[in-house]
C-alpha positions as CSV (number, residue, x, y, z in Angstrom):
1,X,-36.9,-39.5,-25.8
2,X,-40.2,-39.3,-27.5
3,X,-43.2,-40.1,-25.3
4,X,-45.3,-42.5,-27.3
5,X,-48.3,-41.8,-25.3
6,X,-48.3,-38.1,-25.7
7,X,-47.3,-38.2,-29.4
8,X,-49.6,-36.0,-31.6
9,X,-49.6,-38.9,-34.2
10,X,-51.5,-41.1,-31.7
11,X,-54.9,-39.7,-32.5
12,X,-57.0,-43.0,-32.5
13,X,-58.8,-43.6,-29.2
14,X,-59.4,-46.9,-27.6
15,X,-63.2,-46.8,-28.6
16,X,-62.3,-46.4,-32.2
17,X,-59.7,-49.1,-32.1
18,X,-62.2,-51.5,-30.8
19,X,-64.8,-50.5,-33.3
20,X,-62.2,-51.1,-36.1
21,X,-61.8,-54.6,-34.8
22,X,-65.4,-55.2,-34.5
23,X,-66.1,-53.9,-38.1
24,X,-63.3,-55.9,-39.6
25,X,-64.5,-59.1,-38.1
26,X,-68.3,-58.8,-38.7
27,X,-68.8,-59.0,-42.5
28,X,-70.8,-61.2,-44.7
29,X,-69.3,-64.6,-43.1
30,X,-71.8,-64.8,-40.3
31,X,-74.7,-64.4,-42.7
32,X,-73.5,-66.8,-45.4
33,X,-71.6,-69.8,-43.8
34,X,-74.3,-71.4,-41.8
35,X,-76.1,-72.9,-44.8
36,X,-73.0,-75.1,-45.6
37,X,-72.6,-76.2,-41.9
38,X,-76.0,-77.2,-40.9
39,X,-76.4,-79.8,-43.6
40,X,-73.6,-81.9,-42.4
41,X,-74.0,-80.8,-38.8
42,X,-77.7,-81.2,-37.9
43,X,-77.3,-80.3,-34.3
44,X,-77.7,-76.9,-32.5
45,X,-75.1,-77.8,-30.0
46,X,-72.4,-78.8,-32.5
47,X,-73.1,-75.5,-34.6
48,X,-72.6,-73.5,-31.4
49,X,-69.5,-75.4,-30.4
50,X,-68.1,-74.8,-33.9
51,X,-68.4,-71.0,-33.4
52,X,-67.2,-71.0,-29.9
53,X,-64.1,-72.9,-30.8
54,X,-63.5,-70.4,-33.5
55,X,-64.0,-67.6,-31.1
56,X,-61.5,-69.0,-28.6
57,X,-58.9,-69.6,-31.2
58,X,-59.3,-65.9,-32.3
59,X,-59.0,-64.7,-28.8
60,X,-55.7,-66.8,-28.4
61,X,-54.3,-65.1,-31.6
62,X,-55.6,-61.7,-30.4
63,X,-53.9,-61.7,-27.1
64,X,-50.6,-62.8,-28.7
65,X,-50.7,-60.0,-31.3
66,X,-51.4,-57.6,-28.3
67,X,-48.1,-58.6,-26.6
68,X,-46.3,-57.8,-29.7
69,X,-47.9,-54.7,-30.5
70,X,-47.3,-53.3,-27.1
71,X,-43.7,-54.5,-27.0
72,X,-42.9,-53.3,-30.5
73,X,-45.4,-50.2,-30.7
74,X,-45.5,-49.4,-34.4
75,X,-48.2,-49.5,-37.1
76,X,-47.9,-52.1,-39.8
77,X,-49.1,-55.5,-38.4
78,X,-47.4,-58.5,-39.6
79,X,-45.0,-56.4,-41.8
80,X,-43.6,-54.7,-38.7
81,X,-43.7,-57.8,-36.5
82,X,-42.0,-60.3,-38.8
83,X,-39.6,-57.8,-40.2
84,X,-38.4,-57.0,-36.7
85,X,-38.5,-60.5,-35.2
86,X,-37.1,-62.5,-38.1
87,X,-35.9,-60.5,-41.2
88,X,-37.1,-57.4,-43.0
89,X,-37.5,-59.4,-46.2
90,X,-40.0,-61.7,-44.4
91,X,-41.8,-58.5,-43.2
92,X,-41.9,-57.0,-46.6
93,X,-43.6,-60.2,-48.1
94,X,-46.3,-60.0,-45.3
95,X,-46.7,-56.3,-45.9
96,X,-47.0,-56.8,-49.6
97,X,-49.7,-59.5,-49.3
98,X,-51.6,-57.3,-46.6
99,X,-51.4,-54.2,-48.5
100,X,-52.9,-55.9,-51.8
101,X,-54.9,-59.1,-51.5
102,X,-55.0,-58.7,-47.6
103,X,-57.1,-55.6,-47.6
104,X,-57.9,-54.3,-51.1
105,X,-59.5,-57.6,-52.3
106,X,-61.7,-58.0,-49.1
107,X,-62.8,-54.3,-49.5
108,X,-64.0,-55.1,-53.0
109,X,-65.6,-58.3,-51.8
110,X,-67.6,-56.5,-49.1
111,X,-68.5,-53.8,-51.5
112,X,-69.7,-56.3,-54.0
113,X,-71.8,-58.0,-51.3
114,X,-73.4,-54.5,-50.5
115,X,-74.2,-54.1,-54.1
116,X,-75.8,-57.6,-54.3
117,X,-77.8,-57.2,-51.0
118,X,-78.9,-53.6,-52.0
119,X,-80.8,-55.1,-55.0
120,X,-83.1,-56.8,-52.4
121,X,-84.1,-53.5,-51.2
122,X,-83.9,-51.6,-54.5
123,X,-84.4,-54.2,-57.2
124,X,-83.6,-51.6,-60.1
125,X,-80.1,-50.7,-58.8
126,X,-77.2,-52.1,-60.5
127,X,-75.0,-54.1,-58.1
128,X,-71.7,-52.8,-59.8
129,X,-72.8,-49.3,-59.5
130,X,-73.8,-49.7,-55.9
131,X,-70.6,-51.3,-55.0
132,X,-68.6,-48.5,-56.6
133,X,-70.8,-45.9,-54.9
134,X,-70.2,-47.3,-51.2
135,X,-66.3,-47.2,-51.9
136,X,-66.5,-43.7,-53.4
137,X,-68.5,-42.3,-50.5
138,X,-66.5,-43.8,-47.7
139,X,-63.0,-42.8,-49.1
140,X,-63.6,-39.0,-48.8
141,X,-64.5,-39.4,-45.2
142,X,-61.4,-41.3,-44.5
143,X,-59.3,-38.7,-46.3
144,X,-60.8,-35.9,-44.2
145,X,-59.6,-34.8,-40.7
146,X,-58.9,-37.9,-38.6
147,X,-61.6,-36.9,-36.1
148,X,-64.3,-37.2,-38.8
149,X,-63.0,-40.6,-40.0
150,X,-63.0,-41.8,-36.2
151,X,-66.7,-40.6,-35.7
152,X,-67.8,-42.1,-38.9
153,X,-66.2,-45.4,-38.1
154,X,-67.6,-45.4,-34.5
155,X,-71.1,-44.4,-35.6
156,X,-71.2,-47.1,-38.3
157,X,-69.9,-49.8,-36.1
158,X,-72.3,-49.0,-33.3
159,X,-75.1,-49.0,-35.9
160,X,-74.0,-52.5,-37.2
161,X,-74.0,-53.9,-33.6
162,X,-77.4,-52.3,-32.8
163,X,-78.8,-53.9,-36.0
164,X,-77.4,-57.3,-35.2
165,X,-78.9,-57.0,-31.9
166,X,-82.2,-56.2,-33.4
167,X,-82.1,-59.3,-35.5
168,X,-81.3,-61.4,-32.3
169,X,-84.2,-59.8,-30.4
170,X,-86.6,-60.5,-33.3
171,X,-85.3,-64.1,-33.4
172,X,-86.2,-64.8,-29.8
173,X,-89.6,-63.0,-30.1
174,X,-90.6,-65.1,-33.2
175,X,-93.7,-67.0,-32.6
176,X,-92.9,-70.4,-34.1
177,X,-89.7,-71.8,-32.8
178,X,-88.0,-74.7,-34.8
179,X,-87.4,-77.9,-32.9
180,X,-83.7,-77.3,-32.2
181,X,-81.8,-78.0,-29.0
182,X,-78.7,-76.2,-28.1
183,X,-77.9,-78.6,-25.2
184,X,-75.7,-81.8,-25.8
185,X,-77.4,-84.9,-27.0
186,X,-76.3,-88.3,-27.8
187,X,-74.2,-88.3,-30.9
188,X,-73.1,-84.8,-30.6
189,X,-69.6,-85.8,-29.5
190,X,-69.2,-87.7,-32.8
191,X,-70.3,-84.8,-35.0
192,X,-67.7,-82.5,-33.1
193,X,-65.0,-85.1,-33.9
194,X,-66.1,-85.6,-37.5
195,X,-64.5,-84.4,-40.7
196,X,-67.3,-82.0,-41.7
197,X,-66.8,-80.3,-38.3
198,X,-63.1,-79.9,-39.0
199,X,-63.9,-78.6,-42.6
200,X,-66.6,-76.0,-41.3
201,X,-64.0,-74.7,-38.7
202,X,-61.8,-73.4,-41.6
203,X,-64.6,-71.2,-42.8
204,X,-65.5,-70.2,-39.2
205,X,-62.0,-69.1,-38.7
206,X,-62.3,-67.1,-42.0
207,X,-65.5,-65.4,-40.7
208,X,-63.5,-64.4,-37.4
209,X,-60.6,-62.9,-39.5
210,X,-59.9,-59.3,-38.4
211,X,-59.3,-59.8,-34.8
212,X,-55.8,-58.4,-35.0
213,X,-57.1,-55.2,-36.9
214,X,-56.1,-52.6,-34.2
215,X,-52.5,-53.9,-34.3
216,X,-52.0,-52.5,-38.0
217,X,-52.6,-49.0,-36.5
218,X,-50.6,-49.4,-33.3
219,X,-48.5,-46.3,-33.9
220,X,-51.6,-44.2,-34.0
221,X,-53.4,-45.7,-31.0
222,X,-53.3,-43.6,-27.7
223,X,-51.9,-45.3,-24.8
224,X,-51.2,-48.4,-26.8
225,X,-49.9,-50.6,-23.9
226,X,-53.5,-50.5,-22.6
227,X,-55.8,-49.8,-25.5
228,X,-54.4,-52.4,-28.0
229,X,-54.9,-55.3,-25.6
230,X,-58.3,-53.9,-24.7
231,X,-59.4,-53.4,-28.3
232,X,-58.5,-56.8,-29.6
233,X,-59.8,-58.6,-26.5
234,X,-63.1,-56.7,-26.1
235,X,-63.6,-56.7,-29.9
236,X,-63.1,-60.5,-30.2
237,X,-65.4,-61.2,-27.1
238,X,-68.1,-59.2,-28.5
239,X,-68.0,-60.6,-31.9
240,X,-67.9,-64.2,-30.5
241,X,-71.0,-63.3,-28.5
242,X,-72.8,-61.9,-31.4
243,X,-71.8,-64.8,-33.7
244,X,-73.2,-67.4,-31.1
245,X,-76.4,-65.5,-30.7
246,X,-76.9,-64.9,-34.6
247,X,-76.5,-68.7,-35.3
248,X,-78.8,-69.6,-32.6
249,X,-81.5,-67.2,-33.9
250,X,-81.2,-68.4,-37.3
251,X,-81.6,-72.0,-36.3
252,X,-84.4,-71.3,-34.0
253,X,-86.4,-69.2,-36.5
254,X,-85.9,-70.9,-39.8
255,X,-86.3,-74.6,-40.8
256,X,-83.2,-76.4,-41.7
257,X,-84.3,-77.3,-45.1
258,X,-84.6,-73.5,-46.2
259,X,-81.0,-73.0,-45.1
260,X,-79.1,-76.1,-46.1
261,X,-76.8,-75.4,-48.9
262,X,-78.0,-71.6,-49.3
263,X,-75.3,-69.0,-49.4
264,X,-77.7,-66.0,-48.2
265,X,-79.1,-67.7,-45.3
266,X,-80.1,-64.5,-43.7
267,X,-82.4,-63.6,-46.5
268,X,-84.0,-67.1,-46.1
269,X,-84.5,-66.3,-42.4
270,X,-86.0,-62.8,-43.1
271,X,-89.7,-63.8,-43.6
272,X,-89.6,-65.7,-40.4
273,X,-88.0,-63.0,-38.4
274,X,-89.8,-59.9,-39.9
275,X,-92.9,-61.2,-41.8
276,X,-93.7,-60.8,-45.5
277,X,-91.2,-57.9,-46.0
278,X,-88.5,-59.8,-44.1
279,X,-86.3,-60.4,-47.0
280,X,-86.1,-56.6,-47.8
281,X,-85.6,-55.8,-44.2
282,X,-82.7,-58.3,-43.8
283,X,-80.9,-57.0,-47.1
284,X,-81.2,-53.4,-45.9
285,X,-79.8,-54.2,-42.5
286,X,-76.9,-56.1,-43.9
287,X,-76.1,-53.4,-46.4
288,X,-75.8,-50.8,-43.6
289,X,-73.6,-53.2,-41.7
290,X,-71.3,-53.6,-44.6
291,X,-70.6,-49.9,-44.8
292,X,-68.5,-50.1,-41.6
293,X,-66.8,-53.2,-43.0
294,X,-65.7,-51.3,-46.0
295,X,-64.6,-48.1,-44.2
296,X,-62.8,-50.0,-41.6
297,X,-60.7,-52.1,-44.0
298,X,-60.2,-48.9,-46.1
299,X,-58.7,-47.3,-43.1
300,X,-56.3,-49.9,-42.0
301,X,-54.8,-51.1,-45.4
302,X,-53.0,-47.7,-46.3
303,X,-51.3,-47.7,-42.8
304,X,-49.4,-50.9,-44.0
305,X,-48.2,-49.0,-47.1
306,X,-47.2,-46.0,-45.1
307,X,-44.9,-48.0,-42.9
308,X,-43.3,-50.0,-45.7
309,X,-42.7,-46.5,-47.4
310,X,-40.9,-45.3,-44.3
311,X,-38.6,-48.3,-44.4
312,X,-37.8,-48.6,-48.1
313,X,-36.6,-45.8,-50.3
314,X,-38.1,-47.3,-53.3
315,X,-41.7,-47.0,-51.7
316,X,-41.2,-43.7,-49.8
317,X,-43.9,-42.0,-51.9
318,X,-46.4,-44.0,-50.1
319,X,-45.4,-42.6,-46.6
320,X,-46.7,-39.1,-47.4
321,X,-49.4,-37.7,-45.0
322,X,-51.5,-34.6,-45.1
323,X,-51.3,-32.0,-42.1
324,X,-53.9,-34.1,-40.2
325,X,-51.7,-37.3,-40.4
326,X,-53.9,-39.0,-43.0
327,X,-52.0,-41.2,-45.4
328,X,-53.6,-39.6,-48.6
329,X,-51.4,-41.3,-51.2
330,X,-51.6,-44.8,-49.7
331,X,-55.3,-44.5,-49.3
332,X,-55.9,-43.3,-52.9
333,X,-53.7,-46.3,-54.1
334,X,-55.8,-48.6,-52.2
335,X,-59.0,-46.9,-53.5
336,X,-57.5,-47.4,-57.1
337,X,-56.8,-51.1,-56.5
338,X,-60.4,-51.6,-55.0
339,X,-62.0,-50.1,-58.0
340,X,-59.8,-52.2,-60.3
341,X,-60.9,-55.4,-58.5
342,X,-64.5,-54.4,-58.8
343,X,-64.4,-53.5,-62.3
344,X,-62.5,-56.6,-63.4
345,X,-64.3,-59.1,-61.0
346,X,-60.9,-61.1,-60.7
347,X,-60.3,-60.4,-57.1
348,X,-62.0,-63.5,-55.8
349,X,-59.2,-65.7,-57.3
350,X,-56.5,-63.3,-55.8
351,X,-58.1,-63.6,-52.5
352,X,-58.3,-67.4,-52.6
353,X,-54.6,-67.7,-53.6
354,X,-53.5,-65.4,-50.8
355,X,-55.5,-67.2,-48.1
356,X,-52.6,-69.7,-47.5
357,X,-50.0,-67.2,-47.1
358,X,-52.1,-65.0,-45.0
359,X,-52.7,-67.8,-42.6
360,X,-48.9,-68.5,-42.8
361,X,-48.2,-64.9,-41.7
362,X,-50.4,-65.3,-38.7
363,X,-48.7,-68.5,-37.7
364,X,-45.3,-67.1,-37.9
365,X,-46.4,-63.8,-36.0
366,X,-47.8,-65.8,-33.0
367,X,-44.7,-68.0,-33.1
368,X,-42.8,-64.8,-32.9
369,X,-44.1,-64.4,-29.3
370,X,-41.8,-67.5,-28.3
371,X,-39.0,-66.2,-30.5
372,X,-38.9,-62.6,-29.2
373,X,-39.2,-63.9,-25.5
374,X,-36.1,-66.1,-26.1
375,X,-34.0,-63.6,-28.0
376,X,-34.9,-60.5,-26.1
377,X,-36.2,-61.3,-22.5
378,X,-35.0,-57.8,-21.5
379,X,-37.4,-56.0,-23.7
380,X,-40.2,-54.1,-21.8
381,X,-43.5,-55.9,-22.2
382,X,-46.3,-53.6,-21.0
383,X,-48.7,-56.5,-21.7
384,X,-47.9,-60.2,-21.5
385,X,-50.1,-62.8,-23.3
386,X,-52.7,-64.2,-20.8
387,X,-52.2,-68.0,-20.4
388,X,-48.9,-68.1,-22.0
389,X,-47.5,-70.7,-23.2
390,X,-51.0,-72.4,-23.7
391,X,-52.6,-69.6,-25.4
392,X,-50.1,-69.2,-28.4
393,X,-49.8,-73.2,-28.7
394,X,-53.7,-73.4,-29.1
395,X,-53.6,-70.9,-31.8
396,X,-50.5,-72.4,-33.6
397,X,-52.1,-75.9,-33.4
398,X,-55.3,-74.9,-35.0
399,X,-53.6,-72.7,-37.6
400,X,-51.2,-75.5,-38.6
401,X,-54.2,-77.9,-39.1
402,X,-55.8,-75.2,-41.3
403,X,-52.6,-74.8,-43.3
404,X,-52.3,-78.4,-44.0
405,X,-56.1,-78.6,-44.8
406,X,-55.8,-75.9,-47.4
407,X,-52.7,-77.3,-48.8
408,X,-54.1,-80.7,-49.4
409,X,-57.5,-79.4,-50.6
410,X,-56.3,-76.5,-52.6
411,X,-52.7,-77.2,-53.7
412,X,-52.9,-74.9,-56.9
413,X,-54.1,-72.0,-54.9
414,X,-51.7,-72.6,-52.2
415,X,-48.8,-72.7,-54.6
416,X,-50.0,-69.5,-56.3
417,X,-50.2,-67.8,-52.9
418,X,-46.7,-68.8,-52.3
419,X,-45.9,-67.3,-55.7
420,X,-47.5,-63.9,-54.4
421,X,-45.2,-64.1,-51.5
422,X,-42.1,-64.8,-53.7
423,X,-42.9,-61.8,-55.8
424,X,-43.0,-59.7,-52.7
425,X,-39.5,-60.9,-52.0
426,X,-38.3,-59.8,-55.4
427,X,-39.8,-56.5,-55.0
428,X,-37.9,-56.2,-51.8
429,X,-34.6,-57.2,-53.2
430,X,-35.2,-54.4,-55.9
431,X,-35.8,-51.7,-53.4
432,X,-33.2,-50.0,-51.5
433,X,-33.5,-50.3,-47.7
434,X,-33.8,-46.8,-46.0
435,X,-32.4,-46.8,-42.4
436,X,-35.0,-46.1,-39.9
437,X,-34.3,-45.5,-36.2
438,X,-38.2,-46.1,-35.4
439,X,-37.9,-49.7,-36.0
440,X,-37.0,-51.5,-32.7
441,X,-33.7,-53.5,-33.1
442,X,-33.2,-56.9,-31.7
443,X,-29.5,-56.5,-31.5
444,X,-28.6,-56.1,-27.8
445,X,-26.9,-52.7,-27.1
């Protein structure tokens, strides 16, 4: 029997897995959403509670995914989990969504944000060319030996965290602090129970997306029974701390009037943090941070295609790897999709439509913890969800509320998202299933 811990395909260390989680989570959301929250929630305590609740929900989901990833140790994320727990067709739909709109579109979005912010540093640069450049420069490093890809990802993630810590330190050293209190005051309870707080929580949860990143590469992580729980837990904890500190710094340093309703609140805060050149400095810091976001998602997305290719004869071409174990074909396909989204600028609509079904996939995956424990209590579980059953129930309750909100506020996009899922089902039915002994079976021996 193959020793999963000693397998040569398990080349990714726990540090790299954690850096991938952090890099996937920390994108543009933390630097863009505060402006739409602070207008309706004029309270420092309410804002911090908003981001704290988001972090708790993300941690609940991460711990549930960690149990599934260590019980069913194979790459693929929701594709593998849903296909094993429920039915391969449901898993294929989740994989189809993840491999296209779930990763390629967000990569393009991060690359486009990179191009836009770079114009704040170099005004004469074309945003489109800059967006294409960051993707074209990151892809060859990911196609090289896995060690180089790991080193690049680790270095860029460490740099991102250091830069964010620099912003936090600058904020607390700023001479003129705004009159904001982070302690509860009369009326804060009403704000937390209000509709605007609930609406803002939806976007906060989007900013936390990526907490499950290392589960997509579970088949390549060394000692997965230990490193997967550590990577998602530590990564989510680190990002929650960074998010709370960054929001506190922005509110402490910058007047509310300059941030309310603004998308690029970080640029508005730049002069208050770093002086006259603050806008350019903040733009440069965000650009550097976005490089790790692009590379992390470019790394994970192809792994979903590879696992799908291993299971379905019609997609077997995607399963090809080079001698170093790198999924070259799948990476190049995702590279082509990202370039297509960038050149057509139509990816935002695709991403909006897929949001509903992406959240639905997460809901079904966490629900799968209950299903799998009921159906196969005999399976070895190297890690069990901390706080079970409260932990998954908290995540399911919040996600169900979010799904209902999205369905009510954006019915057209939700239905189109379900149409994307239906297209995945059609593609599955057109493919010929290829037997794979590597997929854990839920049929008792």
